[in-house]
All heavy atoms as a GROMACS GRO file, in nm:
protein
  597
    1LEU      N    1  11.545  10.544  11.561
    1LEU     CA    2  11.579  10.414  11.503
    1LEU      C    3  11.656  10.330  11.604
    1LEU      O    4  11.736  10.381  11.681
    1LEU     CB    5  11.666  10.432  11.379
    1LEU     CG    6  11.598  10.496  11.258
    1LEU    CD1    7  11.700  10.519  11.150
    1LEU    CD2    8  11.485  10.412  11.208
    2HIS      N    9  11.632  10.204  11.598
    2HIS     CA   10  11.701  10.109  11.686
    2HIS      C   11  11.837  10.079  11.626
    2HIS      O   12  11.851  10.061  11.505
    2HIS     CB   13  11.616   9.982  11.695
    2HIS     CG   14  11.656   9.893  11.807
    2HIS    ND1   15  11.763   9.811  11.799
    2HIS    CD2   16  11.602   9.874  11.929
    2HIS    CE1   17  11.774   9.743  11.911
    2HIS    NE2   18  11.677   9.779  11.991
    3SER      N   19  11.940  10.075  11.705
    3SER     CA   20  12.075  10.058  11.652
    3SER      C   21  12.119   9.913  11.642
    3SER      O   22  12.225   9.885  11.588
    3SER     CB   23  12.175  10.135  11.739
    3SER     OG   24  12.173  10.083  11.870
    4ASP      N   25  12.043   9.819  11.690
    4ASP     CA   26  12.080   9.679  11.686
    4ASP      C   27  12.075   9.628  11.542
    4ASP      O   28  11.973   9.637  11.475
    4ASP     CB   29  11.986   9.597  11.775
    4ASP     CG   30  12.018   9.449  11.774
    4ASP    OD1   31  12.137   9.413  11.770
    4ASP    OD2   32  11.923   9.372  11.779
    5ARG      N   33  12.184   9.570  11.494
    5ARG     CA   34  12.194   9.525  11.355
    5ARG      C   35  12.088   9.421  11.321
    5ARG      O   36  12.027   9.425  11.215
    5ARG     CB   37  12.334   9.470  11.329
    5ARG     CG   38  12.353   9.425  11.188
    5ARG     CD   39  12.493   9.378  11.163
    5ARG     NE   40  12.501   9.335  11.025
    5ARG     CZ   41  12.612   9.312  10.964
    5ARG    NH1   42  12.726   9.327  11.024
    5ARG    NH2   43  12.611   9.272  10.839
    6THR      N   44  12.066   9.326  11.407
    6THR     CA   45  11.966   9.221  11.382
    6THR      C   46  11.828   9.281  11.366
    6THR      O   47  11.751   9.241  11.280
    6THR     CB   48  11.966   9.118  11.495
    6THR    OG1   49  12.098   9.066  11.509
    6THR    CG2   50  11.870   9.006  11.467
    7TYR      N   51  11.798   9.379  11.448
    7TYR     CA   52  11.668   9.446  11.442
    7TYR      C   53  11.645   9.504  11.302
    7TYR      O   54  11.541   9.485  11.242
    7TYR     CB   55  11.665   9.556  11.548
    7TYR     CG   56  11.538   9.637  11.549
    7TYR    CD1   57  11.426   9.593  11.618
    7TYR    CD2   58  11.530   9.758  11.483
    7TYR    CE1   59  11.310   9.667  11.621
    7TYR    CE2   60  11.414   9.833  11.485
    7TYR     CZ   61  11.305   9.787  11.554
    7TYR     OH   62  11.190   9.860  11.556
    8GLN      N   63  11.745   9.571  11.248
    8GLN     CA   64  11.731   9.633  11.117
    8GLN      C   65  11.737   9.531  11.005
    8GLN      O   66  11.671   9.546  10.904
    8GLN     CB   67  11.838   9.739  11.098
    8GLN     CG   68  11.817   9.857  11.189
    8GLN     CD   69  11.925   9.962  11.174
    8GLN    OE1   70  12.013   9.949  11.091
    8GLN    NE2   71  11.917  10.066  11.253
    9GLN      N   72  11.815   9.427  11.021
    9GLN     CA   73  11.832   9.328  10.914
    9GLN      C   74  11.702   9.252  10.889
    9GLN      O   75  11.680   9.201  10.780
    9GLN     CB   76  11.943   9.232  10.950
    9GLN     CG   77  11.984   9.142  10.834
    9GLN     CD   78  12.108   9.063  10.865
    9GLN    OE1   79  12.148   9.053  10.980
    9GLN    NE2   80  12.169   9.008  10.765
   10ASP      N   81  11.616   9.248  10.985
   10ASP     CA   82  11.491   9.175  10.970
   10ASP      C   83  11.386   9.251  10.890
   10ASP      O   84  11.278   9.199  10.868
   10ASP     CB   85  11.435   9.138  11.107
   10ASP     CG   86  11.519   9.035  11.179
   10ASP    OD1   87  11.598   8.965  11.114
   10ASP    OD2   88  11.506   9.026  11.302
   11ARG      N   89  11.417   9.371  10.845
   11ARG     CA   90  11.322   9.451  10.768
   11ARG      C   91  11.355   9.441  10.620
   11ARG      O   92  11.466   9.474  10.579
   11ARG     CB   93  11.324   9.598  10.809
   11ARG     CG   94  11.232   9.630  10.924
   11ARG     CD   95  11.274   9.563  11.045
   11ARG     NE   96  11.192   9.598  11.162
   11ARG     CZ   97  11.189   9.521  11.266
   11ARG    NH1   98  11.256   9.409  11.267
   11ARG    NH2   99  11.118   9.554  11.369
   12ARG      N  100  11.256   9.396  10.541
   12ARG     CA  101  11.272   9.387  10.397
   12ARG      C  102  11.145   9.443  10.334
   12ARG      O  103  11.040   9.381  10.339
   12ARG     CB  104  11.296   9.242  10.354
   12ARG     CG  105  11.431   9.188  10.396
   12ARG     CD  106  11.444   9.040  10.374
   12ARG     NE  107  11.338   8.963  10.440
   12ARG     CZ  108  11.334   8.935  10.571
   12ARG    NH1  109  11.431   8.976  10.650
   12ARG    NH2  110  11.234   8.866  10.623
   13CYS      N  111  11.157   9.561  10.276
   13CYS     CA  112  11.042   9.630  10.220
   13CYS      C  113  11.041   9.615  10.068
   13CYS      O  114  11.145   9.618  10.003
   13CYS     CB  115  11.048   9.778  10.256
   13CYS     SG  116  10.904   9.870  10.201
   14ALA      N  117  10.921   9.599  10.013
   14ALA     CA  118  10.905   9.589   9.868
   14ALA      C  119  10.800   9.688   9.821
   14ALA      O  120  10.693   9.698   9.880
   14ALA     CB  121  10.864   9.447   9.830
   15LEU      N  122  10.832   9.761   9.715
   15LEU     CA  123  10.736   9.849   9.651
   15LEU      C  124  10.652   9.763   9.557
   15LEU      O  125  10.705   9.704   9.462
   15LEU     CB  126  10.808   9.960   9.572
   15LEU     CG  127  10.719  10.051   9.489
   15LEU    CD1  128  10.619  10.123   9.577
   15LEU    CD2  129  10.805  10.150   9.412
   16CYS      N  130  10.524   9.753   9.585
   16CYS     CA  131  10.437   9.664   9.510
   16CYS      C  132  10.328   9.743   9.439
   16CYS      O  133  10.241   9.800   9.504
   16CYS     CB  134  10.375   9.561   9.604
   16CYS     SG  135  10.496   9.458   9.688
   17TRP      N  136  10.330   9.743   9.307
   17TRP     CA  137  10.233   9.819   9.230
   17TRP      C  138  10.128   9.729   9.163
   17TRP      O  139  10.036   9.778   9.100
   17TRP     CB  140  10.302   9.907   9.125
   17TRP     CG  141  10.390   9.832   9.031
   17TRP    CD1  142  10.355   9.778   8.910
   17TRP    CD2  143  10.528   9.803   9.049
   17TRP    NE1  144  10.462   9.715   8.853
   17TRP    CE2  145  10.571   9.729   8.936
   17TRP    CE3  146  10.621   9.829   9.149
   17TRP    CZ2  147  10.700   9.683   8.922
   17TRP    CZ3  148  10.749   9.782   9.134
   17TRP    CH2  149  10.789   9.711   9.022
   18ASN      N  150  10.144   9.597   9.178
   18ASN     CA  151  10.040   9.506   9.131
   18ASN      C  152  10.048   9.375   9.211
   18ASN      O  153  10.140   9.354   9.290
   18ASN     CB  154  10.048   9.482   8.980
   18ASN     CG  155  10.174   9.412   8.936
   18ASN    OD1  156  10.225   9.323   9.004
   18ASN    ND2  157  10.225   9.450   8.820
   19GLU      N  158   9.950   9.288   9.191
   19GLU     CA  159   9.941   9.165   9.268
   19GLU      C  160  10.057   9.070   9.242
   19GLU      O  161  10.107   9.006   9.335
   19GLU     CB  162   9.808   9.095   9.237
   19GLU     CG  163   9.687   9.174   9.285
   19GLU     CD  164   9.557   9.113   9.239
   19GLU    OE1  165   9.535   8.994   9.269
   19GLU    OE2  166   9.480   9.184   9.173
   20GLU      N  167  10.102   9.062   9.118
   20GLU     CA  168  10.213   8.973   9.085
   20GLU      C  169  10.341   9.014   9.158
   20GLU      O  170  10.410   8.929   9.216
   20GLU     CB  171  10.238   8.971   8.934
   20GLU     CG  172  10.354   8.880   8.896
   20GLU     CD  173  10.384   8.881   8.748
   20GLU    OE1  174  10.336   8.971   8.675
   20GLU    OE2  175  10.458   8.791   8.704
   21ILE      N  176  10.370   9.143   9.160
   21ILE     CA  177  10.490   9.192   9.228
   21ILE      C  178  10.479   9.163   9.378
   21ILE      O  179  10.576   9.125   9.443
   21ILE     CB  180  10.511   9.342   9.202
   21ILE    CG1  181  10.536   9.368   9.053
   21ILE    CG2  182  10.624   9.398   9.287
   21ILE    CD1  183  10.660   9.301   8.997
   22ALA      N  184  10.359   9.179   9.434
   22ALA     CA  185  10.339   9.153   9.577
   22ALA      C  186  10.366   9.006   9.610
   22ALA      O  187  10.433   8.975   9.709
   22ALA     CB  188  10.198   9.191   9.618
   23CYS      N  189  10.315   8.916   9.527
   23CYS     CA  190  10.340   8.772   9.549
   23CYS      C  191  10.488   8.741   9.540
   23CYS      O  192  10.544   8.671   9.624
   23CYS     CB  193  10.264   8.689   9.447
   23CYS     SG  194  10.088   8.677   9.479
   24LEU      N  195  10.553   8.792   9.436
   24LEU     CA  196  10.695   8.765   9.417
   24LEU      C  197  10.780   8.825   9.529
   24LEU      O  198  10.880   8.765   9.570
   24LEU     CB  199  10.742   8.818   9.281
   24LEU     CG  200  10.688   8.744   9.160
   24LEU    CD1  201  10.724   8.817   9.032
   24LEU    CD2  202  10.736   8.600   9.157
   25ALA      N  203  10.740   8.940   9.580
   25ALA     CA  204  10.814   9.003   9.690
   25ALA      C  205  10.816   8.911   9.812
   25ALA      O  206  10.919   8.898   9.880
   25ALA     CB  207  10.751   9.137   9.727
   26LYS      N  208  10.705   8.846   9.839
   26LYS     CA  209  10.697   8.754   9.953
   26LYS      C  210  10.764   8.621   9.920
   26LYS      O  211  10.844   8.570   9.996
   26LYS     CB  212  10.551   8.732   9.993
   26LYS     CG  213  10.530   8.641  10.112
   26LYS     CD  214  10.592   8.699  10.236
   26LYS     CE  215  10.518   8.690  10.363
   26LYS     NZ  216  10.381   8.708  10.375
   27GLN      N  217  10.733   8.565   9.803
   27GLN     CA  218  10.783   8.434   9.764
   27GLN      C  219  10.934   8.430   9.748
   27GLN      O  220  10.999   8.335   9.791
   27GLN     CB  221  10.718   8.388   9.633
   27GLN     CG  222  10.571   8.359   9.646
   27GLN     CD  223  10.505   8.337   9.513
   27GLN    OE1  224  10.558   8.369   9.407
   27GLN    NE2  225  10.384   8.280   9.517
   28HIS      N  226  10.991   8.532   9.686
   28HIS     CA  227  11.133   8.530   9.653
   28HIS      C  228  11.222   8.610   9.748
   28HIS      O  229  11.339   8.576   9.766
   28HIS     CB  230  11.155   8.581   9.510
   28HIS     CG  231  11.096   8.491   9.407
   28HIS    ND1  232  11.112   8.514   9.272
   28HIS    CD2  233  11.019   8.379   9.417
   28HIS    CE1  234  11.050   8.419   9.204
   28HIS    NE2  235  10.992   8.337   9.290
   29ASN      N  236  11.170   8.719   9.804
   29ASN     CA  237  11.253   8.807   9.887
   29ASN      C  238  11.213   8.805  10.034
   29ASN      O  239  11.273   8.874  10.115
   29ASN     CB  240  11.249   8.950   9.834
   29ASN     CG  241  11.306   8.959   9.695
   29ASN    OD1  242  11.399   8.888   9.661
   29ASN    ND2  243  11.248   9.044   9.612
   30ASN      N  244  11.108   8.733  10.067
   30ASN     CA  245  11.057   8.726  10.203
   30ASN      C  246  11.034   8.865  10.261
   30ASN      O  247  11.064   8.893  10.377
   30ASN     CB  248  11.151   8.644  10.293
   30ASN     CG  249  11.081   8.592  10.417
   30ASN    OD1  250  10.959   8.588  10.424
   30ASN    ND2  251  11.159   8.552  10.515
   31ALA      N  252  10.981   8.954  10.176
   31ALA     CA  253  10.952   9.091  10.221
   31ALA      C  254  10.852   9.086  10.336
   31ALA      O  255  10.759   9.007  10.335
   31ALA     CB  256  10.895   9.173  10.106
   32ASN      N  257  10.875   9.169  10.437
   32ASN     CA  258  10.781   9.174  10.548
   32ASN      C  259  10.721   9.313  10.565
   32ASN      O  260  10.649   9.339  10.661
   32ASN     CB  261  10.846   9.124  10.678
   32ASN     CG  262  10.977   9.190  10.710
   32ASN    OD1  263  11.006   9.296  10.658
   32ASN    ND2  264  11.056   9.128  10.793
   33ILE      N  265  10.750   9.401  10.471
   33ILE     CA  266  10.688   9.534  10.466
   33ILE      C  267  10.650   9.560  10.321
   33ILE      O  268  10.730   9.534  10.231
   33ILE     CB  269  10.785   9.644  10.515
   33ILE    CG1  270  10.830   9.617  10.658
   33ILE    CG2  271  10.721   9.782  10.502
   33ILE    CD1  272  10.942   9.705  10.706
   34VAL      N  273  10.530   9.608  10.299
   34VAL     CA  274  10.485   9.638  10.164
   34VAL      C  275  10.460   9.789  10.152
   34VAL      O  276  10.391   9.847  10.236
   34VAL     CB  277  10.355   9.562  10.131
   34VAL    CG1  278  10.303   9.601   9.995
   34VAL    CG2  279  10.377   9.413  10.138
   35ALA      N  280  10.519   9.849  10.051
   35ALA     CA  281  10.496   9.990  10.022
   35ALA      C  282  10.407   9.997   9.898
   35ALA      O  283  10.430   9.926   9.800
   35ALA     CB  284  10.628  10.061   9.997
   36LEU      N  285  10.306  10.082   9.904
   36LEU     CA  286  10.212  10.096   9.793
   36LEU      C  287  10.221  10.238   9.735
   36LEU      O  288  10.220  10.334   9.811
   36LEU     CB  289  10.069  10.070   9.842
   36LEU     CG  290  10.043   9.934   9.905
   36LEU    CD1  291   9.902   9.929   9.962
   36LEU    CD2  292  10.066   9.824   9.804
   37PRO      N  293  10.226  10.249   9.603
   37PRO     CA  294  10.232  10.382   9.541
   37PRO      C  295  10.092  10.443   9.531
   37PRO      O  296  10.025  10.436   9.428
   37PRO     CB  297  10.292  10.352   9.403
   37PRO     CG  298  10.242  10.213   9.372
   37PRO     CD  299  10.238  10.143   9.505
   38ALA      N  300  10.046  10.502   9.638
   38ALA     CA  301   9.908  10.548   9.651
   38ALA      C  302   9.864  10.642   9.539
   38ALA      O  303   9.747  10.642   9.500
   38ALA     CB  304   9.888  10.616   9.786
   39ARG      N  305   9.954  10.718   9.485
   39ARG     CA  306   9.919  10.812   9.380
   39ARG      C  307   9.886  10.740   9.248
   39ARG      O  308   9.817  10.795   9.162
   39ARG     CB  309  10.035  10.909   9.357
   39ARG     CG  310  10.007  11.016   9.253
   39ARG     CD  311  10.124  11.107   9.237
   39ARG     NE  312  10.118  11.209   9.340
   39ARG     CZ  313  10.201  11.311   9.349
   39ARG    NH1  314  10.300  11.323   9.264
   39ARG    NH2  315  10.189  11.399   9.446
   40PHE      N  316   9.930  10.616   9.235
   40PHE     CA  317   9.920  10.547   9.107
   40PHE      C  318   9.827  10.427   9.106
   40PHE      O  319   9.811  10.363   9.002
   40PHE     CB  320  10.059  10.504   9.061
   40PHE     CG  321  10.153  10.619   9.048
   40PHE    CD1  322  10.248  10.643   9.146
   40PHE    CD2  323  10.144  10.708   8.942
   40PHE    CE1  324  10.335  10.751   9.135
   40PHE    CE2  325  10.229  10.816   8.931
   40PHE     CZ  326  10.325  10.839   9.028
   41ILE      N  327   9.767  10.393   9.220
   41ILE     CA  328   9.675  10.278   9.226
   41ILE      C  329   9.547  10.319   9.298
   41ILE      O  330   9.547  10.411   9.380
   41ILE     CB  331   9.740  10.156   9.295
   41ILE    CG1  332   9.777  10.187   9.440
   41ILE    CG2  333   9.859  10.104   9.217
   41ILE    CD1  334   9.829  10.068   9.519
   42SER      N  335   9.442  10.248   9.267
   42SER     CA  336   9.313  10.277   9.332
   42SER      C  337   9.306  10.206   9.467
   42SER      O  338   9.388  10.120   9.499
   42SER     CB  339   9.198  10.228   9.243
   42SER     OG  340   9.198  10.086   9.239
   43GLN      N  341   9.204  10.241   9.543
   43GLN     CA  342   9.181  10.176   9.673
   43GLN      C  343   9.161  10.026   9.653
   43GLN      O  344   9.216   9.945   9.727
   43GLN     CB  345   9.058  10.238   9.740
   43GLN     CG  346   9.019  10.171   9.871
   43GLN     CD  347   9.112  10.204   9.986
   43GLN    OE1  348   9.173  10.310   9.988
   43GLN    NE2  349   9.122  10.114  10.081
   44GLN      N  350   9.083   9.988   9.552
   44GLN     CA  351   9.057   9.847   9.525
   44GLN      C  352   9.185   9.774   9.485
   44GLN      O  353   9.211   9.662   9.530
   44GLN     CB  354   8.951   9.829   9.416
   44GLN     CG  355   8.911   9.685   9.394
   44GLN     CD  356   8.853   9.620   9.519
   44GLN    OE1  357   8.758   9.670   9.577
   44GLN    NE2  358   8.910   9.510   9.562
   45GLU      N  359   9.267   9.837   9.401
   45GLU     CA  360   9.395   9.776   9.363
   45GLU      C  361   9.484   9.758   9.486
   45GLU      O  362   9.549   9.654   9.501
   45GLU     CB  363   9.467   9.863   9.258
   45GLU     CG  364   9.403   9.859   9.122
   45GLU     CD  365   9.464   9.961   9.027
   45GLU    OE1  366   9.489  10.076   9.069
   45GLU    OE2  367   9.486   9.924   8.910
   46ALA      N  368   9.486   9.856   9.574
   46ALA     CA  369   9.567   9.846   9.696
   46ALA      C  370   9.522   9.727   9.781
   46ALA      O  371   9.604   9.650   9.830
   46ALA     CB  372   9.558   9.976   9.776
   47GLU      N  373   9.391   9.712   9.796
   47GLU     CA  374   9.338   9.600   9.874
   47GLU      C  375   9.374   9.466   9.809
   47GLU      O  376   9.413   9.371   9.878
   47GLU     CB  377   9.187   9.614   9.890
   47GLU     CG  378   9.148   9.730   9.980
   47GLU     CD  379   8.998   9.754   9.986
   47GLU    OE1  380   8.921   9.664   9.945
   47GLU    OE2  381   8.959   9.862  10.033
   48ASN      N  382   9.366   9.459   9.676
   48ASN     CA  383   9.401   9.336   9.605
   48ASN      C  384   9.550   9.303   9.621
   48ASN      O  385   9.587   9.187   9.638
   48ASN     CB  386   9.365   9.346   9.458
   48ASN     CG  387   9.216   9.353   9.433
   48ASN    OD1  388   9.136   9.320   9.520
   48ASN    ND2  389   9.178   9.397   9.315
   49ILE      N  390   9.633   9.405   9.616
   49ILE     CA  391   9.777   9.387   9.631
   49ILE      C  392   9.808   9.335   9.771
   49ILE      O  393   9.885   9.239   9.787
   49ILE     CB  394   9.852   9.519   9.602
   49ILE    CG1  395   9.843   9.553   9.453
   49ILE    CG2  396   9.997   9.513   9.648
   49ILE    CD1  397   9.885   9.695   9.418
   50VAL      N  398   9.749   9.395   9.871
   50VAL     CA  399   9.772   9.350  10.010
   50VAL      C  400   9.722   9.208  10.029
   50VAL      O  401   9.790   9.125  10.090
   50VAL     CB  402   9.708   9.448  10.110
   50VAL    CG1  403   9.712   9.392  10.251
   50VAL    CG2  404   9.779   9.584  10.105
   51ASP      N  405   9.606   9.175   9.975
   51ASP     CA  406   9.554   9.038   9.986
   51ASP      C  407   9.649   8.938   9.920
   51ASP      O  408   9.677   8.831   9.975
   51ASP     CB  409   9.416   9.027   9.922
   51ASP     CG  410   9.306   9.089  10.006
   51ASP    OD1  411   9.328   9.111  10.127
   51ASP    OD2  412   9.198   9.115   9.950
   52ALA      N  413   9.699   8.973   9.802
   52ALA     CA  414   9.792   8.884   9.731
   52ALA      C  415   9.918   8.863   9.814
   52ALA      O  416   9.968   8.750   9.826
   52ALA     CB  417   9.826   8.942   9.594
   53TYR      N  418   9.969   8.970   9.872
   53TYR     CA  419  10.089   8.960   9.956
   53TYR      C  420  10.063   8.872  10.078
   53TYR      O  421  10.143   8.782  10.109
   53TYR     CB  422  10.134   9.100   9.999
   53TYR     CG  423  10.239   9.096  10.106
   53TYR    CD1  424  10.372   9.073  10.073
   53TYR    CD2  425  10.206   9.109  10.240
   53TYR    CE1  426  10.469   9.065  10.171
   53TYR    CE2  427  10.302   9.102  10.337
   53TYR     CZ  428  10.433   9.080  10.303
   53TYR     OH  429  10.528   9.071  10.401
   54LEU      N  430   9.953   8.894  10.146
   54LEU     CA  431   9.923   8.820  10.267
   54LEU      C  432   9.898   8.672  10.240
   54LEU      O  433   9.923   8.587  10.327
   54LEU     CB  434   9.803   8.881  10.339
   54LEU     CG  435   9.826   9.019  10.400
   54LEU    CD1  436   9.696   9.075  10.456
   54LEU    CD2  437   9.934   9.013  10.508
   55ASN      N  438   9.852   8.638  10.122
   55ASN     CA  439   9.824   8.498  10.087
   55ASN      C  440   9.943   8.425  10.028
   55ASN      O  441   9.936   8.304  10.006
   55ASN     CB  442   9.704   8.491   9.991
   55ASN     CG  443   9.575   8.525  10.062
   55ASN    OD1  444   9.548   8.475  10.171
   55ASN    ND2  445   9.496   8.612  10.003
   56ALA      N  446  10.051   8.496  10.003
   56ALA     CA  447  10.172   8.433   9.948
   56ALA      C  448  10.260   8.382  10.062
   56ALA      O  449  10.250   8.429  10.175
   56ALA     CB  450  10.250   8.534   9.863
   57SER      N  451  10.346   8.286  10.030
   57SER     CA  452  10.439   8.230  10.128
   57SER      C  453  10.580   8.233  10.072
   57SER      O  454  10.602   8.214   9.952
   57SER     CB  455  10.402   8.084  10.159
   57SER     OG  456  10.274   8.076  10.215
   58PHE      N  457  10.675   8.253  10.161
   58PHE     CA  458  10.816   8.253  10.122
   58PHE      C  459  10.854   8.113  10.076
   58PHE      O  460  10.824   8.014  10.143
   58PHE     CB  461  10.903   8.296  10.239
   58PHE     CG  462  11.050   8.302  10.209
   58PHE    CD1  463  11.097   8.370  10.099
   58PHE    CD2  464  11.141   8.240  10.292
   58PHE    CE1  465  11.233   8.377  10.070
   58PHE    CE2  466  11.277   8.246  10.266
   58PHE     CZ  467  11.323   8.315  10.155
   59GLU      N  468  10.921   8.102   9.961
   59GLU     CA  469  10.956   7.972   9.905
   59GLU      C  470  11.086   7.914   9.961
   59GLU      O  471  11.110   7.795   9.947
   59GLU     CB  472  10.967   7.983   9.752
   59GLU     CG  473  10.834   8.012   9.686
   59GLU     CD  474  10.844   8.028   9.536
   59GLU    OE1  475  10.957   8.035   9.482
   59GLU    OE2  476  10.738   8.036   9.471
   60GLY      N  477  11.169   7.997  10.023
   60GLY     CA  478  11.294   7.948  10.080
   60GLY      C  479  11.390   7.898   9.972
   60GLY      O  480  11.394   7.953   9.862
   61GLY      N  481  11.468   7.793  10.004
   61GLY     CA  482  11.562   7.737   9.907
   61GLY      C  483  11.663   7.838   9.857
   61GLY      O  484  11.727   7.907   9.936
   62ARG      N  485  11.675   7.847   9.726
   62ARG     CA  486  11.774   7.940   9.668
   62ARG      C  487  11.742   8.084   9.705
   62ARG      O  488  11.832   8.168   9.714
   62ARG     CB  489  11.781   7.924   9.516
   62ARG     CG  490  11.656   7.963   9.443
   62ARG     CD  491  11.666   7.928   9.294
   62ARG     NE  492  11.542   7.952   9.224
   62ARG     CZ  493  11.514   8.064   9.159
   62ARG    NH1  494  11.603   8.162   9.152
   62ARG    NH2  495  11.399   8.080   9.098
   63HIS      N  496  11.616   8.113   9.729
   63HIS     CA  497  11.578   8.248   9.769
   63HIS      C  498  11.628   8.279   9.910
   63HIS      O  499  11.667   8.392   9.938
   63HIS     CB  500  11.426   8.265   9.760
   63HIS     CG  501  11.370   8.232   9.625
   63HIS    ND1  502  11.407   8.299   9.511
   63HIS    CD2  503  11.282   8.136   9.588
   63HIS    CE1  504  11.343   8.247   9.407
   63HIS    NE2  505  11.266   8.147   9.451
   64GLN      N  506  11.627   8.182   9.998
   64GLN     CA  507  11.677   8.201  10.135
   64GLN      C  508  11.824   8.241  10.133
   64GLN      O  509  11.866   8.330  10.205
   64GLN     CB  510  11.658   8.074  10.219
   64GLN     CG  511  11.710   8.089  10.361
   64GLN     CD  512  11.637   8.196  10.441
   64GLN    OE1  513  11.515   8.207  10.432
   64GLN    NE2  514  11.710   8.274  10.516
   65ARG      N  515  11.900   8.176  10.049
   65ARG     CA  516  12.044   8.209  10.040
   65ARG      C  517  12.063   8.354   9.996
   65ARG      O  518  12.150   8.424  10.047
   65ARG     CB  519  12.115   8.112   9.946
   65ARG     CG  520  12.121   7.969  10.000
   65ARG     CD  521  12.210   7.878   9.915
   65ARG     NE  522  12.165   7.864   9.777
   65ARG     CZ  523  12.076   7.774   9.735
   65ARG    NH1  524  12.019   7.691   9.820
   65ARG    NH2  525  12.042   7.767   9.607
   66ARG      N  526  11.981   8.399   9.903
   66ARG     CA  527  11.992   8.538   9.856
   66ARG      C  528  11.951   8.635   9.966
   66ARG      O  529  12.017   8.736   9.988
   66ARG     CB  530  11.906   8.558   9.732
   66ARG     CG  531  11.923   8.699   9.673
   66ARG     CD  532  11.844   8.722   9.546
   66ARG     NE  533  11.702   8.699   9.565
   66ARG     CZ  534  11.634   8.602   9.506
   66ARG    NH1  535  11.694   8.516   9.429
   66ARG    NH2  536  11.504   8.590   9.527
   67VAL      N  537  11.843   8.605  10.036
   67VAL     CA  538  11.797   8.693  10.144
   67VAL      C  539  11.905   8.707  10.251
   67VAL      O  540  11.927   8.816  10.304
   67VAL     CB  541  11.664   8.641  10.204
   67VAL    CG1  542  11.630   8.714  10.333
   67VAL    CG2  543  11.551   8.654  10.104
   68GLU      N  544  11.974   8.599  10.280
   68GLU     CA  545  12.080   8.603  10.382
   68GLU      C  546  12.198   8.691  10.340
   68GLU      O  547  12.274   8.736  10.423
   68GLU     CB  548  12.130   8.461  10.412
   68GLU     CG  549  12.027   8.380  10.487
   68GLU     CD  550  12.063   8.233  10.499
   68GLU    OE1  551  12.166   8.190  10.444
   68GLU    OE2  552  11.985   8.160  10.564
   69LYS      N  553  12.210   8.718  10.211
   69LYS     CA  554  12.318   8.804  10.160
   69LYS      C  555  12.285   8.953  10.170
   69LYS      O  556  12.371   9.036  10.148
   69LYS     CB  557  12.350   8.768  10.016
   69LYS     CG  558  12.412   8.631  10.000
   69LYS     CD  559  12.437   8.602   9.855
   69LYS     CE  560  12.494   8.462   9.837
   69LYS     NZ  561  12.517   8.432   9.694
   70ILE      N  562  12.159   8.986  10.198
   70ILE     CA  563  12.120   9.127  10.209
   70ILE      C  564  12.187   9.187  10.331
   70ILE      O  565  12.166   9.140  10.443
   70ILE     CB  566  11.967   9.142  10.219
   70ILE    CG1  567  11.900   9.086  10.093
   70ILE    CG2  568  11.928   9.289  10.241
   70ILE    CD1  569  11.748   9.079  10.103
   71PRO      N  570  12.269   9.288  10.311
   71PRO     CA  571  12.340   9.345  10.426
   71PRO      C  572  12.248   9.429  10.514
   71PRO      O  573  12.151   9.487  10.466
   71PRO     CB  574  12.447   9.433  10.362
   71PRO     CG  575  12.387   9.473  10.230
   71PRO     CD  576  12.302   9.354  10.187
   72ALA      N  577  12.282   9.433  10.640
   72ALA     CA  578  12.209   9.519  10.732
   72ALA      C  579  12.256   9.663  10.711
   72ALA      O  580  12.372   9.688  10.688
   72ALA     CB  581  12.235   9.476  10.876
   73VAL      N  582  12.163   9.756  10.721
   73VAL     CA  583  12.196   9.898  10.707
   73VAL      C  584  12.201   9.959  10.846
   73VAL      O  585  12.111   9.941  10.926
   73VAL     CB  586  12.090   9.969  10.620
   73VAL    CG1  587  12.119  10.117  10.611
   73VAL    CG2  588  12.083   9.906  10.483
   74LYS      N  589  12.308  10.030  10.874
   74LYS     CA  590  12.321  10.095  11.005
   74LYS      C  591  12.273  10.236  10.997
   74LYS      O  592  12.279  10.302  10.901
   74LYS     CB  593  12.466  10.093  11.053
   74LYS     CG  594  12.505   9.958  11.102
   74LYS     CD  595  12.640   9.966  11.167
   74LYS     CE  596  12.672   9.834  11.232
   74LYS     NZ  597  12.793   9.838  11.308
   0.00000   0.00000   0.00000
């Protein structure tokens, strides 16, 4: 693991089990890593979730202020 705080602070992972959660993870939390529960979703569902995530955009505004409050983990 890299010990630089900024390096770690830039990682925001979201567990996404459906398309709506994937969109919200990007729109509200600016997640840049998506975790998929492979045991509980099909291949097609996984592809749909990833597509939804990739097509969503971070909304910023009040969400940006919240993201900035996420502490870096050492």
